C-alpha positions, 0 to 999 in steps of 0.5 A: 551523544546527540549531534548538531546538525545545522544544515538540516541533514544527515547521512544514512546508511541503509546496507542490505544482504537483499533489497533493502525494502526493510530497511527503507520501510523502518527507516522512514518511519523513524525519520518522519519523526523529525521534521526540521532533519531530512536524511540523505539515504545511501542504499547498499543492497545486495551486499553479500561479499566482503568487497563489496562491503568494502565499497560500503565502509569506504561510502561510510567513512566519505558521508559519516551518519547512522548506519542500519543493516539487515545483514546475517553473514556474520563475517560481514556483520562483525567487519561492519560494526567494528568499522562503525565504531572505530569512527564513532558511529551508531550502527544497529542491525534491524532485524536482529532484536526481533531475531533474538526476540523470537529465538527466546520465545521459540527456542530455535536458531534461525537458518540466517536465509538470506533476503527470506523476508521477501520469499517469492512465494504464492502469497506474493505470486496471488498479490501480483496477479490480482494487481495485473487484474485489477489495473486492467479492470479499472473504471469499467475498463473490460467488463467482458471478463468481471466474474473472474473478479473476487469482488467488484466496486461499484460508485458515482464518480469521486467515491474512492473506487481505484484506491480502494480497489488498488488496496484490496488487490495488494492483499490479493483480492481481485477487485474490479471497480465501475462508476455509475454514470448518470444516465447511462444505465448499469449493463445487465451483465454486472447485473448477472454476476455470480462470484464476484462480491458486488459492493456499492460506495458512496458519500455524502453529497457535500463530499463528493462535490468539495472532491470534484471541485478539487480534482477539476481546480487540480486539473485546470478543467473546465466542464459545461456540465454544471451537474457535475459539481451541483449539489442537489445534481449529486444528492440525486446520483447517490440516490440513485446508485443506493436505490441500485444496491438496494434492489440488486441486495448489494452491500453498501459502505459510506466512505465519507469519513472512511480512510481507504484502509478503512473501507477496505477493511469492511469490503475484506469483512463482506468478503469473509463473511459470505466465504463462510456462508458459502461454505456452510 
């Protein structure tokens, strides 16, 4: 049954026995398909008792709309679904269909572990550790312990070193990045690094100039140094960076038409190849 929403919004209740992150991710992906109707999110995290659920039900009654949940406690689920039926509201378990699919295939009952999807395991701590390291080693900061990095990205200004570093850190890869600045020689310590995989990022001169111009406009900044956005000077910067990588045998990636995810995937492939080579 479709409802007209002349105001251009609808109420969306997200009820979780954990943090609600799973619900938020799924619901926003779905809501993004509706450009003209915006959800008003009511996030209800850590709902684990009847009393907590009663407060949620009162809110649903006050602001009726779509109800999504990741509750696993059967009594709470029953009460929520009953209330939604009474109010004539759509109500759906986000994990339910996936759990049923797993159960059909694996033939085992799930343990109904609250918040199990966010278990703080070794992988989680590895990612946090990598993120902390990466944030401290962004844009050439703290170059004294670069030997601890898994990956070091080098490249001229505006070759997406920082976002690529953060993406890799989210995958648990300690990533540092160092800018290659015209007229400033690279530290000899970087040239001597053994542990990190050093990868050069470069792009076409046109692309770098375009990004730099947009950045200056966005910052409303003015630089007396015209070479920063001069096509020929930028082309020479890029050529110098590529010669440096070639001299040291560092692999290079052209990021001109690559998304951050694609660049990171290419770095991960190089890292995997190197680790296999070292292990054999």
